[in-house]
C-alpha positions in Angstrom: 1.4 -31.8 -14.0 -0.7 -29.0 -14.5 -0.7 -27.7 -18.4 0.0 -24.3 -16.7 3.6 -25.3 -16.5 3.7 -25.8 -20.4 1.3 -23.3 -21.7 2.6 -20.3 -19.3 6.3 -21.0 -19.5 6.7 -17.9 -21.6 6.8 -14.0 -21.5 3.7 -12.2 -21.9 4.4 -8.9 -23.7 2.2 -6.6 -25.7 -0.7 -9.0 -25.3 1.4 -11.8 -26.7 2.9 -15.2 -25.2 6.6 -15.6 -26.4 9.8 -17.0 -25.6 12.3 -14.6 -24.5 15.4 -14.2 -26.5 18.0 -14.6 -23.8 20.8 -17.0 -23.8 19.9 -19.1 -20.9 16.7 -20.6 -19.4 15.3 -20.4 -15.9 14.5 -24.0 -14.6 11.3 -24.0 -12.7 12.0 -26.9 -10.0 9.2 -28.6 -7.7 10.9 -27.8 -4.4 9.7 -30.9 -2.4 10.5 -33.5 -5.2 13.1 -31.6 -7.7 10.7 -32.3 -10.5 11.5 -30.1 -13.5 8.3 -28.1 -13.9 9.1 -25.6 -16.8 12.1 -24.3 -18.7 11.7 -20.4 -19.4 14.0 -18.6 -21.8 14.7 -15.3 -19.9 13.9 -12.2 -21.1 16.5 -9.7 -22.1 17.0 -5.9 -21.7 15.3 -5.3 -25.1 12.3 -7.1 -23.8 12.1 -5.3 -20.7 11.9 -2.3 -22.8 9.4 -3.5 -25.1 7.0 -4.5 -22.1 7.4 -1.0 -20.5 6.6 0.7 -23.9 3.6 -1.3 -24.6 2.4 -0.6 -21.0 3.2 3.1 -21.9 1.2 3.0 -25.0 -1.7 1.2 -23.5 -2.1 3.2 -20.5 -3.4 6.4 -22.0 -6.5 4.7 -23.4 -7.3 2.6 -20.3 -7.0 5.7 -17.9 -9.7 7.3 -20.0 -11.9 4.3 -20.0 -15.0 4.8 -17.7 -14.1 3.4 -14.5 -17.1 1.1 -14.3 -15.9 -0.9 -17.4 -12.5 -1.2 -15.7 -14.2 -2.7 -12.8 -15.7 -5.3 -14.8 -12.4 -6.8 -15.6 -11.7 -7.6 -11.7 -15.2 -8.9 -11.5 -14.6 -11.3 -14.4 -11.0 -12.1 -12.7 -12.8 -13.2 -9.5 -15.0 -15.5 -11.2 -12.3 -17.2 -13.3 -10.2 -18.0 -10.0 -13.1 -19.3 -8.3 -13.7 -21.7 -11.5 -10.0 -22.4 -11.5 -9.5 -22.7 -7.7 -8.6 -26.5 -7.7 -5.9 -26.2 -10.6 -4.5 -23.0 -9.0 -4.1 -24.7 -6.0 -2.3 -27.8 -7.7 0.2 -25.0 -9.3 0.7 -23.5 -5.8 1.5 -26.7 -4.0 4.0 -27.6 -7.0 5.7 -24.6 -7.4 6.0 -23.3 -4.0 5.9 -26.5 -1.9 3.0 -24.9 0.1 0.7 -26.8 1.7 -3.1 -27.1 1.0 -3.5 -24.9 4.1 -1.2 -22.5 2.8 -2.8 -22.4 -0.6 -6.4 -21.8 0.7 -4.9 -19.0 2.8 -3.1 -17.4 -0.1 -6.4 -17.9 -2.2 -8.6 -16.4 0.3 -6.4 -13.1 0.8 -6.2 -13.1 -3.4 -10.0 -12.9 -3.5 -10.4 -10.3 -0.8 -7.7 -8.1 -2.5 -9.5 -8.6 -5.8 -13.0 -7.6 -4.5 -11.3 -4.3 -3.2 -9.9 -3.7 -6.5 -13.5 -3.9 -8.0 -14.3 -1.0 -5.7 -10.8 0.9 -6.3 -11.6 1.4 -9.7 -14.2 4.1 -8.5 -12.4 5.4 -5.4 -10.2 8.4 -6.6 -11.7 11.6 -5.7 -10.8 15.2 -6.9 -11.4 18.5 -4.8 -12.1 22.0 -5.4 -9.9 24.0 -3.0 -10.5 27.6 -2.0 -7.8 30.5 -3.2 -7.0 33.7 -1.7 -7.3 35.1 -5.2 -10.7 36.4 -6.2 -12.4 34.6 -8.9 -9.8 31.8 -9.0 -11.1 28.2 -9.1 -8.6 25.5 -7.7 -9.3 21.8 -9.0 -7.1 19.1 -7.9 -7.4 15.7 -9.8 -6.4 12.4 -8.7 -4.8 10.8 -11.7 -2.7 7.5 -12.5 1.0 7.6 -12.1 1.1 6.2 -15.6 3.1 2.6 -15.4 4.0 0.7 -12.4 6.8 -1.8 -12.1 6.0 -4.8 -9.7 8.7 -7.2 -8.4 7.2 -9.9 -6.3 8.7 -12.6 -4.0 8.6 -16.5 -3.9 6.6 -16.8 -0.6 3.3 -15.6 -1.2 3.8 -14.9 -5.2 0.2 -15.0 -6.3 -0.9 -12.8 -3.5 2.0 -10.2 -3.5 1.8 -9.8 -7.2 -1.9 -9.2 -7.5 -1.9 -7.0 -4.2 0.3 -4.3 -6.6 -0.9 -5.5 -10.0 -4.8 -5.4 -9.5 -5.1 -2.0 -7.9 -2.4 -0.3 -10.1 -4.6 -1.4 -13.0 -8.0 -0.5 -11.6 -6.8 3.1 -10.7 -5.8 3.3 -14.5 -2.3 2.5 -14.6 -0.1 -0.1 -16.9 2.0 -2.6 -15.3 5.1 -4.6 -15.8 5.6 -7.4 -13.5 8.8 -9.3 -12.7 8.2 -12.4 -10.5 10.9 -14.0 -8.7 12.9 -16.8 -10.6 11.7 -19.7 -8.2 8.0 -19.0 -8.7 7.8 -17.6 -12.3 4.3 -19.2 -13.0 2.4 -18.5 -10.0 3.8 -15.0 -9.3 3.7 -14.2 -13.2 2.2 -15.9 -15.9 -0.6 -17.0 -13.8 -1.6 -13.4 -13.1 -1.4 -12.5 -16.5 -3.4 -15.3 -17.9 -6.3 -14.6 -15.4 -6.2 -11.0 -16.7 -6.1 -11.8 -20.2 -9.0 -14.3 -20.0 -10.9 -11.6 -17.8 -10.9 -9.3 -21.0 -8.1 -6.7 -19.8 -6.9 -4.9 -23.0 -3.3 -6.4 -24.5 -0.2 -4.4 -23.5 -1.8 -3.1 -20.2 -0.2 -6.0 -18.2 3.1 -7.4 -19.1 5.4 -10.2 -17.4 8.9 -10.5 -17.9 10.6 -13.6 -16.3 14.3 -12.8 -16.3 17.1 -12.5 -13.7 19.5 -9.6 -12.7 22.2 -11.4 -14.1 20.9 -11.0 -17.5 19.2 -7.5 -17.3 21.1 -5.7 -14.3 19.1 -2.7 -13.2 17.2 -2.2 -16.3 13.9 -2.9 -14.6 14.2 -0.3 -12.1 16.1 2.2 -14.1 13.9 2.1 -17.1 12.6 5.8 -17.9 8.5 4.5 -18.2 7.8 3.5 -14.9 6.9 6.1 -12.1 6.6 3.9 -9.2 8.3 0.6 -8.4 6.5 -1.8 -5.9 8.8 -4.2 -4.7 8.6 -7.1 -2.1 11.5 -8.9 -0.9 14.8 -8.6 1.4 16.0 -5.3 3.0 19.4 -5.8 1.0 17.7 -5.7 -2.2 15.2 -3.0 -1.2 18.0 -0.6 -0.2 19.4 -1.1 -3.4 16.0 -0.6 -5.4 15.3 2.6 -3.1 18.9 3.9 -4.0 18.3 3.5 -7.9 14.5 4.9 -7.6 15.7 7.8 -5.7 18.3 8.7 -8.3 15.8 8.4 -11.0 13.2 10.4 -9.2 10.9 7.4 -9.2 8.5 6.5 -5.9 9.5 3.2 -4.4 7.1 1.2 -2.3 9.2 -1.3 -0.4 7.7 -4.1 1.5 10.9 -5.8 3.0 11.8 -8.1 5.7 10.8 -8.5 9.4 12.2 -9.6 12.8 8.5 -9.9 14.4 8.0 -10.7 18.3 5.1 -12.4 19.5 4.8 -11.2 23.4 3.1 -13.2 26.0 2.5 -11.1 29.1 1.9 -12.6 32.7 -1.9 -12.7 32.5 -2.2 -14.2 29.1 -4.3 -17.2 28.2 -1.3 -19.3 27.9 -3.2 -22.2 25.6 -4.6 -19.7 23.0 -1.1 -17.7 23.0 0.6 -21.3 22.2 -1.6 -21.6 19.3 -0.9 -18.1 18.1 2.8 -18.4 18.4 3.2 -21.9 16.7 0.9 -20.7 13.6 2.7 -17.2 13.6 6.1 -18.9 13.4 5.7 -22.0 11.2 2.9 -21.1 8.8 4.3 -21.9 5.2 7.6 -23.3 6.8 8.3 -19.8 8.4 8.8 -18.3 4.9 6.6 -15.1 5.6 8.0 -11.6 6.4 5.4 -11.1 9.5 6.3 -14.5 10.8 7.0 -14.6 14.6 10.8 -14.8 14.6 11.0 -14.2 18.3 8.7 -15.4 21.0 9.1 -13.3 24.2 7.4 -14.8 27.5 7.5 -13.3 30.8 9.4 -15.5 33.1 6.5 -16.0 35.6 4.6 -18.2 32.9 7.8 -19.2 30.9 7.6 -22.8 32.2 4.1 -23.4 31.4 4.3 -21.9 27.6 7.5 -23.5 27.0 6.1 -27.0 27.7 3.1 -26.3 25.7 4.5 -24.6 23.0 7.3 -27.3 22.5 4.6 -30.1 22.8 2.6 -28.6 19.9 5.6 -28.2 17.7 6.3 -31.6 17.8 3.1 -32.6 16.4 3.5 -30.7 13.2 3.6 -32.8 10.4 6.5 -32.4 8.0 6.6 -33.8 4.7 4.7 -33.9 1.2 2.8 -30.7 0.4 0.4 -32.7 -1.5 -0.8 -34.7 1.7 -3.5 -32.5 3.1 -2.5 -33.5 6.4 1.0 -32.0 6.1 1.6 -28.8 8.1 5.1 -27.8 7.1 6.4 -28.5 3.6 9.8 -28.1 1.9 11.4 -24.5 1.8 11.9 -23.0 -1.5 15.3 -24.3 -2.6 18.7 -25.7 -1.1 20.3 -22.8 -0.4 17.5 -21.6 2.0 17.6 -25.2 3.6 21.6 -24.8 4.0 21.2 -21.4 5.4 18.6 -22.7 8.0 20.6 -25.6 9.2 23.4 -23.0 9.6 21.5 -20.7 11.6 20.5 -23.4 14.0 24.0 -24.7 14.2 25.4 -21.3 15.0 22.9 -20.7 17.8 23.9 -23.9 19.4 27.5 -23.1 19.1 27.1 -19.6 20.8 25.2 -21.5 23.8 21.8 -21.9 22.9 19.7 -24.7 23.9 17.5 -26.8 21.3 14.5 -27.8 23.0 13.4 -29.2 19.7 16.4 -29.9 16.9 14.9 -30.4 13.5 16.8 -32.3 11.1 17.2 -31.3 7.2 16.3 -33.7 4.5 17.1 -32.0 0.9 14.6 -29.1 1.3 12.6 -30.4 4.1 13.7 -28.5 7.3 12.0 -29.9 10.6 11.1 -27.2 13.0 13.5 -26.3 15.6 12.8 -24.3 19.0 15.6 -22.6 20.7 16.0 -21.0 24.0 19.1 -19.7 26.2 20.4 -17.4 23.4 23.2 -15.0 24.5 21.6 -11.4 24.5 24.6 -10.4 22.0 23.8 -13.3 19.8 23.7 -12.1 16.0 20.8 -14.5 15.3 18.3 -12.3 17.5 18.9 -9.5 15.1 18.0 -11.3 11.7 15.1 -12.4 9.9 14.9 -16.4 9.9 12.9 -17.3 6.8 12.3 -20.7 7.8 10.8 -23.1 10.7 13.1 -22.1 13.6 11.7 -20.3 16.9 13.6 -18.4 19.5 12.0 -18.3 22.8 13.3 -15.4 24.8 12.1 -14.9 28.7 11.7 -11.4 30.1 11.0 -9.7 33.5 8.3 -7.3 33.3 6.8 -4.9 30.4 9.5 -2.6 30.3 12.2 -5.2 29.3 9.7 -6.7 26.9 9.5 -3.2 25.3 13.2 -3.1 25.0 13.7 -6.6 23.7 11.0 -6.1 20.9 12.3 -2.9 19.7 16.2 -4.2 19.8 16.0 -5.1 16.0 16.8 -3.1 12.9 13.5 -4.2 11.5 9.8 -3.2 12.3 7.4 -4.8 10.6 4.6 -6.8 12.6 4.2 -8.3 16.0 1.7 -9.3 18.7 0.9 -9.5 22.3 -1.3 -11.5 24.5 -2.8 -10.4 27.7 -6.3 -10.5 29.6 -6.5 -6.7 29.5 -6.9 -5.4 26.1 -6.2 -1.9 26.9 -2.7 -3.2 28.3 -2.0 -4.6 25.2 -3.0 -1.8 23.2 -0.7 0.4 25.7 2.1 -2.2 24.9 1.7 -1.9 21.1 1.8 1.8 21.1 5.7 1.6 22.4 6.9 -0.4 19.4 8.6 0.8 16.7 6.6 -1.2 14.1 4.2 -0.6 11.2 1.8 -3.3 12.2 0.8 -4.7 15.9 -2.0 -7.0 17.1 -3.5 -7.4 20.6 -4.3 -11.3 21.3 -3.9 -12.5 17.9 -1.0 -13.8 15.4 1.5 -11.8 13.8 0.7 -12.8 10.0 -2.3 -10.4 8.8 -3.0 -8.7 5.8 -6.4 -6.8 4.8 -7.6 -5.0 1.9 -8.6 -1.9 3.7 -5.8 -1.4 6.4 -2.6 0.3 5.7 0.2 -2.5 5.4 3.9 -1.6 5.8 6.9 -1.5 7.9 9.3 1.0 9.8 13.0 1.2 10.0 14.6 -1.6 7.8 11.0 -3.2 7.1 10.3 -0.8 4.2 9.2 2.5 3.1 5.4 3.3 2.1 2.3 1.6 2.5 -0.3 -0.4 0.8 -4.1 -1.4 1.0 -7.1 0.8 1.2 -6.4 4.6 0.8 -2.7 3.9 0.8 -3.0 2.2 -2.4 -4.8 5.0 -3.9 -1.7 7.4 -2.8 0.7 4.9 -4.1 -0.3 4.5 -7.5 -1.9 7.6 -8.4 -0.8 11.4 -8.2 -2.5 14.8 -7.7 -2.7 17.5 -10.6 -3.6 20.9 -9.7 -5.6 22.7 -12.5 -6.8 26.4 -11.6 -9.2 28.6 -13.5 -9.3 32.1 -13.3 -12.9 33.5 -13.5 -12.4 37.2 -14.6 -8.9 38.9 -15.3 -5.8 38.3 -12.9 -3.6 41.3 -12.2 -0.1 41.4 -13.1 2.3 43.8 -11.7 4.2 44.3 -15.0 
């Protein structure tokens, strides 16, 4: 077992590694074999306060630091990740139940986002704007917001922590990070360790490993953070947004999805099958952008279904330490039980299971369901696991209606021989992102990422990240004398 699970099983506050002072421990388990990885005494409300106060103190000097010097920290962090890739991979597999494929995918994206953070330190630009007043010079400065609170999820914790932490720091902010209880090392302590070893000044990044049962809303209500960046469920996101609005904070919310991959009548069926299987089953389907629903034109339904089912049956389920495993465990037993319930409910409502996977502990085998009633509640919800819903349609108009018939709007994809037909289709979908002739799972450093409807508020990546973690300040200079009417 990696030494990370012993060395990093602590809070990281004001540049110091220390145990929490709470009255109970978070136990970190391997979701595949149930092995106890770490025991971490939780942080209390007082420690959340200490973390935010430390970030607030350190941020002023950091913001005044030459951005080229700030940039060097991220260059060193990249080098550290390269040097420790094998050990980080081992930790991702152990704590998340992620496969080698998933760990490699996450590490690739982490590197891409860190490279962008290297450049982000130099990105903010000010403006000089004209004035209707003679002799007035209007300067608009782009400045850090101050301190950012980050709450990351369990599915891609290394990426989705770094995706907010790194740019917020690069832009001159302090940060307090609260990882998910199921992934405290990969989503929290590991991030802190990398930046500590990269030379980030103490206090700028703090990690509090805790639970709302202990701290309530203290993390999001605290007066210091000006922005809360949250990735998680729409139910929790709604609460975060409500609290932030009452406290006059900005909330960046990346929430759930019910994305559809659409196969039109002229699609390359073999290619569409490959895209759909990946989009549904990558990381056991525990991806917000995953293709919950696969919509197929009735004219190609039989061919697509036959090939899709055949490919799903080849997916190897089992030990994530085996490089040939495609589907490892879901994150915990409650998630496994919920997925079993979803499949049972669908069948009870009249669906047909073309593939009916069994559940053993946290290993949930793939299922493929078809023939769902149009009013099935399952069609409206996010299924965070390896369950695919195949839905036939007659023509593009019906496809558009079906894709949009959900409270979510995160991602999606359409397959067609005519690219412009695909773009025209994509424009009709109420979603933040949509892809033509590809999968539904994509994230790139320069392209605005986020959802519509219940899938979130705000965007990250590229210029959107600058907007999220900085604010504008107007300073005017009057050359000469103003005229005052009294």
